[in-house]
Residue, then its C-alpha position, 0 to 999 in steps of 0.5 A: x374618169x377615175x383616176x389612179x395615183x401612187x408616191x413611191x418612195x425608196x431610200x438607199x444612202x442615207x446621210x446619217x444612217x448606215x445605208x440600205x441595199x434594196x429600198x430604191x429598188x423596192x420603190x422602182x419596182x412597185x413604181x414601175x408594175x403600177x405605171x406599166x402593167x397596171x394602168x397607172x398613169x405615169x403623169x400622176x405618180x410620184x418616184x423619189x428615190x436616191x436618184x430619181x428625175x425630177x418632177x412638175x418642175x422639183x427635185x425629188x430628192x427624197x428629203x424631209x422638205x421635198x417628201x412634204x412638198x411633193x405629197x401635198x403638192x400631188x394630193x392638192x393639185x393632182x388629184x379629183x373625188x373618186x381617184x385612188x392613191x396608193x402610197x408606199x415608203x421603204x427605209x427606215x422607221x423610228x419609235x419615239x416617245x410613243x410616235x412613229x416616224x419615216x427617217x428621209x435622207x437627211x433624218x437624224x437619229x439625234x434629233x428625230x422629232x426635227x428632221x423625221x417625218x411623223x407619220x400622223x402628219x403624213x396620214x392625215x395629209x393623205x386622208x385630206x386628199x379629194x380621193x374615193x380610196x388611199x392605200x397606204x404600204x409601209x415597209x420601215x426597216x429598223x435602225x440600228x439606234x433604235x434600243x432593243x424590244x421597242x416596237x415601230x409601227x404600234x401607233x401607224x396602226x391606231x392612227x390608220x384605224x383612226x383615220x380610215x386608211x386602209x394601211x398595210x404594215x410589211x411587219x409586225x411591231x414586235x418583228x423586223x422588217x429584212x431584205x436579201x441579196x438573194x432576192x435583190x428586195x425586201x421580203x415585203x416587196x417581192x411577196x407584194x409583187x408577185x400578189x398583184x402579178x398573179x391576179x389574186x390581189x385585185x381588192x384588199x381582202x385578196x392582198x391580205x391573204x395572199x401576203x399573210x400566206x407568201x410573206x413567211x413562207x418566204x422567210x422561211x425558204x430564205x432562212x430568215x425569221x419570221x415576218x407577218x404583214x399587219x394589214x389595217x382596215x377600218x371599217x370592215x366593209x373597205x376590204x371589198x374595195x378594188x385596189x388596181x384598175x380594171x385595165x390592170x394586165x390580169x387574166x378575167x379568168x384568172x381573178x374569177x373565185x379568187x377575191x370574190x368568194x373566199x371568206x378571209x378577214x383582215x387583222x385588226x379590223x375585218x371579222x374573220x370568218x370560219x376559214x374553212x367554210x369557203x373554198x381557196x386556191x392555194x399554190x402548189x410547191x414547186x416540187x409537186x407541179x410536174x405531177x399536179x395542177x398548179x392550183x389545189x382546192x380545198x374542201x369545204x366543211x359543207x362537204x366534209x366527206x367528200x372524196x379527192x381525185x384519183x390519181x388517174x387523171x380527171x378533175x371529178x372527185x370519186x362519189x360517197x359510198x351509200x350507207x346501207x351498201x353491203x361491204x361484206x364481201x368486198x372485205x373478204x376478198x381483200x383478206x384473201x388477196x393480203x394472205x396471197x400478197x404475204x405469202x408471195x413476198x415471203x418466198x420472194x425474200x427467202x429466194x432473195x437470201x439464197x440468191x445472195x448466199x449461194x456460194x455458201x449454200x453450195x459450198x456446205x452442200x459439197x462436203x465443205x468440213x467447215x461450218x457456214x459461220x467459219x464459211x463467212x469469217x475465213x471466205x477465201x478466194x472462191x474458185x470456178x470450175x475453170x480454175x479461176x477466181x469466181x467474179x460474183x463474190x457475196x455482198x457479205x465478202x465485199x464488205x469484209x475486204x474494207x470497200x464502202x459505198x459512197x453515200x448516194x445524191x439524196x444522203x449527200x443533199x441531207x447531209x448538206x441541210x442539217x449544216x444550217x441549222x445554227x444559221x452561221x456563215x461557216x454553216x452555209x459554206x460547209x452546207x456548199x461545200x457538201x451540196x457541191x460534191x454532187x455531179x452534173x450528170x445527178x438528178x438532184x443537180x439543178x436543185x442542188x445548184x439552186x440550194x448552192x447559189x441561194x446559200x452563197x447568197x445569204x453567206x453575203x447578207x450574214x456579211x452585210x447584216x454585219x457590217x450594217x451593225x459596225x461589225x466589220x471584222x465579223x463582216x469580213x470574216x463572213x465574207x471570206x466564206x464565200x464559194x465562187x458559184x457566182x462570179x459576179x457576187x463573188x467578185x463583189x465580196x471580194x471589194x466588199x471585203x477591201x472596203x470593210x478592211x479601210x472602214x475597220x481601221x478608221x473605226x479603231x480610230x473612231x473609237x479611240x477618238x470617242x474613248x479619249x473625248x468620254x474621258x475628258x468629262x468631269x461631272x458638273x463642268x459644263x465646259x468639259x462636256x463642251x470639250x467631248x462634244x467638239x471631239x465626237x463632231x469630228x467624225x462625220x456623217x458616213x463614217x463608222x461610229x458617227x451614229x455613236x457619236x451623234x447619240x454621245x452629243x444629244x446625251x452631252x447636251x441634255x447634261x449642259x442643259x441640266x447644269x444650267x438648271x441647277x445654276x439658274x434654280x440656285x440663283x446664278x443666272x448668269x453662270x446658267x446663261x454661261x452654260x446653256x451657250x454651249x449647247x450645240x445646234x442640231x440637238x435636242x436641247x438646243x431649243x429648250x436652251x435658247x429659251x431658258x436663256x431667254x427667261x435667264x437674261x430677262x430675270x438679270x435685265x430685272x436685277x440691274x434695273x431693280 
């Protein structure tokens, strides 16, 4: 019997990297869908998060050792030929010297090769599993330690193509994968789960089509930079592989015509036929769902002249008029109707002008010696027949009296949206303040309230993003602009402000410490670099400036090794050994330094014997 298994890994609380907000939630949500809705057997599914329970008598804490051990165990002991395996990862990804690495919870940016998980190792492990199909989904967040412009995912795509493992990346190598408070998930996982529940993603082809449309749409809706998924399928024929069990909770009627007849290509590996030559179903925007069916069919290029259904109801399209039909009578009728309607419109307009300026025309006819222009400029109060002041003053007089008509809710809503152009926290705050003037009785009120909450959560996203980059003062400034729309989120922002204020103070202390350590460095003096390293090591994991301290430690360790190598090349082997001994463990230069020390000591022993 065919067995379906999954590996879902999501990491929020990294030991040596800035924490993520929703990677754990992403893994838990996909694991929950596969085991509770899609028919995957829970005893063959592996969930690894910061707080996941143990499985098969082993801890599922997502450190490097556990991830490699449990993945190998699942592939070797719990799978058999014909099975289907999903492997999902949400967390940091790093590209180092042209190779992609997934960062486990204990991944060290100063020692990526020693603590990261090479994507090549993971894919080879999955390739060797006795399964019929393997699907890899990778949502790699870019760490702040990664240099700007460095791409992540290029090697992963190449390996997937080479090993013929269908793989989906959450974004292109030159893009950034994002998460948001408004969704309580990453954009990729949100789109993925929507597609799986819609019944449109039973095959790889359907999955690619849905994600390619929905993921950029989500980013645009939440005012985020474009994020496009990258699917690699080789050979192209694998695009038709079914990736969900037949028992998945999706109505069979919903599947008909969605996956089998849609001609769409998959990026990087599948030939993409002409999109217009197929019939597809697309989701109608929410604004039109009340007046149209939720699914609208695109016309095929095989029938370029087909006419859309009329608004009178029914799904049957109007027939095309035969080419040899005489249309002269209909043209004449059309011209007659046009003349009649034009004349009627002109009469209505003239009547409106007369009624609007009725008092002026009447006053002029009754012998008022002033000209119409004077009547407009100096209208004065109009007396009624009974001696009172007339109530129905002309519009022009009301405008001249200083009263101003309030803007409509549509104008207010449109003005609120104009504030969003620069994407700053203050602009979202201005948009919220403006939109809140739309009252509860207004038809636009429900939509305005949705936008207000979404814009408010975006402010919190901006604040969290600044804090993740170590810009705590900027994060505090953004969070203070958070309106009290959602009380729970508003309280959350207040708590974050208090936490960031403490971290800001700690950041200033650590910045001063690193500055003092750097000032002690003397070029060519290995001991000065060692003292600087000792100072930088005082900044522990999770503290502000820790990543910067680790980066400096790595650079200074490399400088010590170079000093030692220079002394060895000058024949000063004893001094070279002393210098290399100062390279601390846990750094990239430590192992090369130890090998060099052993080599130099051997040479020293030979010199003594000689």
